[in-house]
Structure formats: C-alpha cells, structure tokens
TORVOPA-176205 format. One record per atom (N, C-alpha, C): x, y, z; residue in one letter. Coordinates in steps of 0.2 Angstrom, whole numbers, plus 2048, in hexadecimal, padded with zeros to 3 digits. Each point is the difference from the previous one (the first is absolute). Layout:
XYZA...
This chain:
8047FA800X7FC806800X804806800X7FF8057FCX804806800X800804806X805804802X801803806X7FA805801X7FE8037FAX7FA805801X7F97FD7FFX8007FA800X7F97FD7FFX7FD800807X7F98007FFX7FC800807X7FE7F9801X8017FD806X7FE7FA801X7F97FF801X7FD7FB7FEX7F87FF801X7FE800807X7FB804801X7FD801807X7FD7F9803X8037FD805X7FD7FA803X800801807X7FB7FD803X7FF800808X8067FC803X804803804X8057FC803X7FE7FA804X7FA800802X7FE7FA804X7FE7FA7FCX7FF8017F9X7FF7FB7FCX8047FF7FAX806804800X8058007FBX8047FA801X8037FC7FBX8047FB801X8007FB7FAX8007FA801X8007FB7FBX7FB8017FBX7FA802802X7FA8027FCX7FD807801X8048057FEX7FE807802X7F98017FDX7FC804804X7FA8027FEX7FF8087FFX7FB8027FDX7FF808800X7FF802807X801806801X7FF803807X7F8800802X7FC7FF7FBX7F9800802X7FD7F97FDX7FB7FD803X7FE7F97FEX7FD8017F9X8007FB7FCX7FE8007F9X7F8802800X7FE8047FBX7F9802800X7FC7FA7FCX7FA800802X7FB7FC7FDX7FF8017F9X8007FB7FCX7FE8007F9X7F97FF800X7FC805801X7F97FF802X7FC7FD7FAX8028037FAX7FC7FD7FAX8017F97FFX8067FE800X8027F97FFX7FD7FB805X800802806X7FE7FC806X7F88007FFX7FD8057FFX7F88007FFX7FE7FC7FAX8048007FBX7FF7FB7FAX8007F9802X8067FE804X8007F9802X7FB7FE805X7FE805805X7FB7FE804X7F97FF7FDX7FF8047FBX7FA8007FCX7FF7F97FDX8067FE7FCX8007FA7FDX7FF7FA804X803800806X8007FB805X7F87FF803X7FD806801X7F9800802X7FC7FD7FBX8008027FAX7FC7FD7FBX8017F97FFX8067FE800X8027F87FFX7FD7FD806X800802806X7FD7FD806X7F98007FFX7FC8057FEX7F98007FFX7FE7FB7FBX8038007FAX7FF7FB7FBX8017F9802X8057FF804X8027F9802X7FB7FD805X7FE805805X7FB7FE804X7F97FE7FDX7FE8047FAX7FA7FF7FDX8007FA7FBX8057FF7FDX8007FB7FAX8037F9802X805800804X8047FA801X7FC7FB805X8027FA7FFX7FC7FB804X802801808X7FC7FD804X802801807X8077FD802X803803804X8077FE802X8058037FCX7FF8007F9X8058037FBX7FF808801X7FA802801X7FE807801X804803806X8007FD806X803802805X8088017FFX8037FB7FDX8078007FFX8028067FBX7FB8017FBX8028067FCX7FF806804X7FB801804X7FF806804X806801805X8037FB803X805800804X8068037FCX8027FD7FAX8058027FCX7FF8077FEX7FA8037FFX7FF8077FEX802804806X7FE7FE806X801805805X808800802X8037FA7FFX807800801X8048057FBX7FD8007FAX8038047FAX7FF807802X7FA802804X7FF807802X805802805X8027FB805X805801805X8078017FDX8017FC7FBX8078017FCX8008077FDX7FB8027FDX8008067FCX801806805X7FC800806X801805805X807800802X8037FA802X807800802X8058037FBX7FF7FE7F9X8048027FBX7FF8077FEX7FA803801X7FF8077FFX803804805X8017FE806X803805805X8077FE801X8027FA801X8077FE802X8047FD7FAX7FD7FF7FBX8037FC7FAX8027F9802X7FB7FD804X8027FA803X7F97FC800X7FF7FA7FDX7F97FD800X7FE7FE807X805800805X7FE7FE807X800807805X8008057FCX801807804X7FB800806X7FA7FD800X7FB801805X8037FD806X8057FB800X8027FD806X806804803X8038057FDX806804802X7FE805805X803800806X7FE805805X8058067FFX7FF805805X804806800X8087FF801X8017FA802X8077FE801X8037FC7FAX7FD8007FBX8027FD7FAX8017F9801X7FB7FD804X8007F8801X7F97FE7FEX8007FA7FEX7FA7FC7FFX7FD7FE807X7FA801801X7FD7FF807X7FB7FA800X8017FC805X7FB7FA801X7F9802801X7FF805804X7F9802802X7FD8037FAX8038037FBX7FE8037FAX7FE7FA7FCX8047FB7FFX7FF7FA7FCX7F97FC803X8007FF806X7FA7FD803X7F98037FFX800807801X7FA8037FFX7FE8017F8X8058007FCX7FF8017F9X7FD7F97FDX8037FA802X7FD7FA7FEX7F97FF802X7FF801807X7F97FF802X7FB8057FDX8028067FEX7FC8057FDX7FE7FD7F9X8057FE7FCX7FF7FE7FAX7FB7FA7FFX8017FB805X7FC7FA800X7F9802802X7FF804805X7F9802802X7FC8047FBX8048057FDX7FC8057FBX7FF7FC7FAX8057FC7FEX7FF7FC7F9X7FA7FB801X7FF7FD806X7FA7FC801X7FA804800X800805803X7FA804801X7FE8037F9X8058027FCX7FF8037F9X7FD7FA7FBX8037FA801X7FE7FB7FCX7F97FE801X7FE7FF806X7FA7FE802X7FA8057FEX802806801X7FC8067FEX7FE8007F9X8068007FCX7FF8017F8X7FD7F97FEX8027FB802X7FD7F97FEX7F9800801X7FE802806X7F9800802X7FC8047FCX8028067FEX7FD8057FCX7FF7FD7F9X8057FC7FDX8007FD7FAX7FB7FA7FFX7FF7FC806X7FC7FA800X7FA801803X7FF804805X7FA801804X7FF807802X7FF8047FBX7FF808801X7FA801804X7FC7FB801X7FA802804X8017FF808X8067FD801X8027FF807X805805802X7FE805804X805805803X8067FC804X8068027FFX8057FD804X800803807X8007FB805X801801807X8057FC803X8068017FEX8067FC802X802803807X8007FB805X802803807X8077FD801X803803805X8077FE802X7FF7FC807X8027FA800X8007FC806X805803805X7FE7FF807X804803805X8077FE800X8027FA7FEX8077FE7FFX8038047FBX7FD8017FBX8038047FAX802807803X7FB803803X801807803X805800805X8017FB804X8057FF805X8078007FDX8007FC7FAX8077FF7FDX8028077FCX7FB8037FDX8028077FDX802805806X7FD7FF806X801805805X8087FF803X8017F9800X8077FE802X8058037FBX7FF7FF7FAX8058037FBX800807800X7FB804801X800807800X804802806X7FF7FD806X803802806X8087FF7FFX8027FB7FDX8077FF7FEX8038057FCX7FC8027FBX8028057FBX800807803X7FC801805X800807803X805801806X8017FB804X804800806X8077FF7FEX8027FC7FBX8077FF7FEX8048067FFX7FD8057FCX8048067FFX800805806X7FB7FF804X7FF804807X8067FE804X8017F9801X8057FD804X8078027FEX8018007F9X8068027FDX802807801X7FA804800X801808801X803801807X7FF7FC805X803802806X8087FE800X8027FB7FCX8077FE7FFX8048057FCX7FC8047FCX8038057FCX803806805X7FD800806X802806805X8047FD805X8047FB7FEX8057FE805X8078007FCX805801804X8078017FEX8057FA802X8037FD7FCX8057FB801X806803803X8037FC805X806803803X8068007FBX804805800X8058027FBX8047FA7FEX8037FD805X8057FA7FFX7FC7FA7FCX7FA7FF802X7FC7FA7FDX7FE8027F9X7FE807800X7FE8027F9X8057FF7FBX806802801X8067FF7FCX8017F97FEX7FF7FB805X8017F97FEX7FA7FE7FCX7FA802801X7FA7FD7FDX8008037F9X8028067FFX8018037F9X8057FC7FCX8067FF802X8057FC7FDX7FD7F97FEX7FD7FD805X7FE7F97FEX7FA8007FBX7FC805800X7FB8007FBX8038027F9X805805800X8038017FAX8037FA7FCX8037FC805X8037FA7FDX7FB7FB7FEX7FB7FF803X7FB7FB7FFX7FC8027F9X7FF8077FFX7FC8027FBX8048037FAX806800801X8058027FBX7FE8087FEX7FF804805X7FF807800X805804804X8018067FEX804804804X7FE802807X804801805X7FE802807X7FC806800X8018057FBX7FC806800X7F97FF7FEX7FF7FB7FBX7F97FE7FEX7FC7FD805X8047FC804X7FC7FC805X7FE805806X805805802X7FF804805X7FB8067FFX8008027F9X7FB8057FFX7F97FE7FEX8007F97FFX7F97FD7FFX7FD7FE806X8037FD805X7FD7FD806X7FC806804X7FB7FD803X7FB805803X7FF7FD807X804804805X8007FE807X8047FA800X7FD7FB803X8037F9801X7FE7FC7FAX7FC8027FBX7FD7FC7FBX8058007FAX8007FB7FDX8047FF7F9X7FB8037FBX8038037FBX7FC8037FAX8057FF7FAX7FD7FE7FAX8048007FAX8018077FDX8068017FDX8018077FDX7FB8027FBX7FD7FB7FCX7FB8017FBX7FB7FB800X7FA8027FEX7FB7FB7FFX8017FB7FBX8058027FBX8027FB7FBX8047FA803X802801807X8037FA803X7FB7FC804X7FA801800X7FB7FC803X8007F97FDX8007FB804X7FF7F97FEX7FB7FC804X7FD7FB7FDX7FB7FC803X8027FD806X8077FE801X8037FD806X800805806X7FE8077FFX800804805X7FA7FE805X7FB7FD7FEX7FB7FE804X8017FB806X8067FD7FFX8027FB805X806802804X8028067FFX806802804X7FE805806X805801805X7FF804805X7FF8077FEX7FE804805X7FF8077FEX806805802X8037FE805X805805803X8077FF7FDX805804801X8078007FEX8037F9803X7FE7FF806X8037FA804X7FE7F97FDX7FA8007FDX7FD7F97FEX7FE8007F9X8018057FCX7FD8007F9X8037FB7FCX8067FE801X8047FB7FCX7FE7F9801X7FB7FF805X7FE7F9803X7F87FF7FEX7FE7FA800X7F97FE7FFX7FC801806X7FB804800X7FB801805X7FB7FA800X8017FC805X7FB7FA801X7F9802800X7FE805804X7F9802800X7FD8027FAX8058037FBX7FD8027FAX7FF7FA7FBX8057FB801X7FF7F97FCX7F97FD803X7FF800806X7FA7FD803X7FA8037FDX800807800X7FA8037FEX7FF7FF7F8X8058007FCX8007FF7F9X7FD7F97FFX8027FB803X7FE7F97FFX7F97FF802X7FE803806X7F97FF802X7FB8047FBX8038067FDX7FC8047FCX7FF7FC7F9X8057FD7FEX8007FD7F9X7FB7F9801X8017FD806X7FC7FA801X7F8802800X7FF805804X7F9802800X7FD8037FAX8058037FCX7FD8037F9X7FF7FA7FCX8047FB800X7FF7FA7FBX7FA7FC802X7FF7FF807X7FA7FD802X7F98037FFX800807801X7FA8047FEX7FF8007F9X8058017FCX7FF8007F9X7FD7FA7FDX8027FA803X7FD7FA7FEX7F9800802X7FE802806X7F9800802X7FC8057FCX8038057FEX7FC8057FBX7FF7FD7FAX8057FD7FDX7FF7FD7F9X7FB7FA801X8007FC805X7FC7FB801X7F8802800X7FF806804X7FA803800X7FD8027FAX8048037FCX7FE8037F9X7FF7FA7FBX8037FB801X7FF7FA7FBX7FA7FC802X7FE800806X7FB7FB802X7FA803802X7FF807800X7FA803802X7FE8057FAX7FA8017FFX7FD8057FCX802807803X8028057FBX802806803X7FA804804X7FA7FF7FEX7FA803803X8007FD807X8027FA802X7FF7FE806X806801805X8058047FDX806802804X7FE807804X7FF800806X7FE806803X805802805X8067FC801X805803805X8077FC7FEX805803802X8077FD800X8007FA804X8047FB7FDX8017FA804X803802807X7FF7FC805X803801807X8077FD800X804803803X8077FD801X8007FC807X8047FB800X8007FC807X802805805X7FD800806X802805805X8077FE803X8027FA800X8077FE802X8058047FBX7FE8007FAX8058037FBX800807801X7FB804801X800807802X804801806X7FF7FC805X804800806X8078007FFX8027FB7FCX8078007FEX8038067FDX7FC8037FBX8028067FDX801805805X7FB801804X800805806X8077FF804X8017FA802X8067FF804X8068027FCX8017FE7FAX8068017FCX8018087FFX7FA8037FFX8018087FFX801803807X7FE7FD805X802803807X8077FF801X8037FA7FEX8077FF801X8048047FCX7FE8017FAX8038057FBX801807803X7FA802802X800807803X804801807X7FF7FA804X804800806X8088007FFX8027FC7FBX8078007FFX8038077FDX7FB8047FDX8028067FDX801805806X7FD7FF806X800805805X8077FF804X8037FA800X8067FF803X8068047FDX804804804X8068037FDX8067FC800X8017FD7FAX8067FC7FFX807803800X7FF8077FFX8078047FFX800804806X806800804X801804806X8008077FEX7FB804803X7FF8077FEX7FD804805X7FF8067FFX7FD804805X7FB8057FDX7FB802803X7FB8057FDX8038067FEX7FE8037FBX8038077FEX7FC805804X
C-alpha cells in the first residue's frame, strides 16, 4: 500500500483475519422480500395441492428457506439467525428456531389444507398444554441466556490470568492476542467477526476460561431437544396421515415425561451459565 494511501476504516474490535466494515452490513431489503415472498407462495401451494405428509415437509422446507434468506440478507450467512452479539452460534437460538418452525409449519399446513378440502369447516386448532409448556421452556432459555451473560460482561478478569487466557485462546484459535483481547466481553469469549461463527459454538463453554472445552450441559440440552423434536415430528406426521384434516382440532400432546426432561435440561443449561468459571471481580 502506498505511504499516502488511506487505509480502509474498520472497527478495531472486529478487525483481524476477517475484517469487517465499521458498521454492520445493511439489509438488501428488496432481495430478501423477493425470497420471502417466493417461499410463502411455495408454502401455500404445497399445503394446498400436495398429498398429506408431503405438504408438511414442503412447508417446513419453505420456512427454513425463509430463515436462510433472513440470515443471508443481514449477515451474509444462511445460519445468521443463530449468531448472537458475540459472533457465536447460540444453542438457545437453535432450540427456539426449530420448535417455532415445526409448530408454525404444522399450523399453516393444517389451516391451508383444511381450507382446500373442507372450506365449510372453520379451523379451530388448539395447542395442547404440553406444547405450550415446551414453547414456554424454549422462550425462557432464549430470554434468560443473554440476561445471564449480560452480568458476566460487567466483570473484569484479574490481569495476570487475563494475559494467560488471551495467549491460550490466541494459540487455540490461531488469532492474534490483540484480536482476542479486543473481542472478549468481560469474562466472555467473543469471536472477532461473525464470519468466524461456527455450528460447533453451540457445544462450547461461554467464558475465556472454558470456551475451548465442551460444555456437557449444552450437549445434554441439544440431545434432549433433538430427541423430542424427532419424536414429536413423527407424532405429527402420523396424525396427518391417519386422520382427516377436518377432524384435527388440536396439536398432538407430548409425553409429560419428555417435557419434564426438556425442562430439566434447559434448567441445567441456564444454571451452568450462572456459574463464574473465570476468576474475576465485578466492575
């Protein structure tokens, strides 16, 4: 670069291996709107014309396409909806996204399919109490997770330990110590750029002290969520395939034991986040 050249303006807290502009990328509103409209039309046509079972699969794919379009439009990443303010993919975001897609896709499919086959029967699809409990659990995790992390952003790591942790993180992630130090938020690890976000983030610890290690509470919550999602998806498909749409008046109930396991795993996930793994003091 010539001596008189003006270097590009970047935010020092996110400049590094993948430097970004000083301000977040702007929405390409027109393109995102086009993609969302196409996905919505495809979902409607699929729910109206496709056979039972296939229609739900197509609607789910259409909703996933909407999510990818939103993430791509804002963060230029198809999984952008999972990336939090620390440029990491979040397990609580993944959980609430998956359940929202399944429930809204099912509701939309039954609604449109019922209008196509039985327009004389108004839709009165009710949510079972176990479904409401599960959505409540997912929402609590999605809300309280950043609240707990917010308290850790207001803590300072002891200087000697901070130097040690920054050097360890720099070696582990092949980044400079300056990148690590300017990106970290209190005791929490943060990526220099949201381009660095990876799906494996959802299994790792939150703090500088434990981010390089697997968080067993996150693994447990992920496994229980995936198990419940698969079990309930099979239940929904079975209901759609064996019953007339006009006779479906409520979402299938989840086993109470399974809801309890989901609640316990989410409770363990939130409790583990409360613990301060890094020696620090309030600011």
